[in-house]
C-alpha positions in Angstrom: 19.8 23.8 38.5 18.1 23.2 41.6 19.8 21.1 44.5 17.8 18.0 43.8 19.0 17.8 40.2 22.6 18.3 41.3 22.4 15.5 43.9 21.0 13.2 41.2 23.9 14.0 39.0 26.8 14.4 41.4 26.2 11.8 44.1 26.7 8.9 41.9 30.0 10.3 40.5 31.4 10.8 44.0 30.6 7.3 45.4 33.4 4.7 45.7 33.5 2.0 43.1 31.5 -1.1 44.0 33.2 -4.6 44.0 31.9 -6.9 41.5 31.5 -9.9 44.0 28.1 -10.1 45.6 25.2 -12.3 46.0 24.8 -16.0 46.9 27.8 -17.9 47.8 28.5 -21.7 48.0 28.9 -21.8 51.7 26.6 -23.9 53.9 25.1 -22.1 56.9 25.4 -25.4 58.9 29.2 -25.4 58.3 29.4 -21.8 59.5 27.5 -22.7 62.7 29.6 -25.7 63.2 32.9 -23.7 62.8 31.7 -20.9 65.0 32.9 -18.3 62.3 30.4 -15.8 60.8 33.0 -13.6 59.0 33.5 -14.0 55.2 36.2 -12.4 53.1 35.4 -11.2 49.6 37.6 -13.1 47.2 37.9 -10.0 44.9 38.9 -7.2 47.3 39.4 -9.0 50.8 36.7 -7.0 52.5 35.4 -8.9 55.5 31.8 -9.0 56.5 29.9 -10.8 59.4 27.0 -12.5 57.4 23.8 -13.3 59.2 22.7 -16.9 58.9 19.1 -17.0 57.6 17.6 -20.1 56.1 19.7 -22.3 54.0 21.8 -19.8 51.9 24.6 -17.4 52.4 24.6 -14.0 50.6 27.5 -11.7 50.4 26.1 -8.0 50.2 27.2 -5.4 47.8 30.1 -3.4 49.1 32.7 -0.8 48.3 36.1 -2.0 47.1 38.6 -2.1 49.9 41.2 0.5 49.6 43.8 -0.7 52.2 45.4 -4.1 52.7 45.8 -4.8 56.4 46.7 -8.4 57.6 43.6 -10.1 59.0 43.7 -10.9 62.7 40.7 -13.1 63.2 39.2 -16.4 61.8 37.3 -16.0 58.6 35.9 -18.0 55.7 38.1 -17.6 52.5 37.3 -19.0 49.0 40.0 -21.3 47.8 39.3 -22.4 44.3 35.7 -23.5 44.3 35.5 -24.3 48.0 35.3 -22.3 51.2 37.6 -22.8 54.2 38.3 -21.2 57.6 41.5 -19.5 57.8 43.1 -17.4 60.6 43.8 -17.9 64.4 
């Protein structure tokens, strides 16, 4: 087998598992601007991302599942039931 074929077979097997949470979220960019908080926590694996504010939608990107659980030390948006709220210092 040549190297290209090996890469096409092995690389997907070695990748970290992806979190199922991604895509558009029910968070309004105006609320993010008003709160001054751009970080959003994934409700599935607690990964945090700074999300760019473009247009009138907020999109959480595909990401690897978080492996460690460290206490958050900064303000972030967290999903609570069907709504989003700012938590943290």
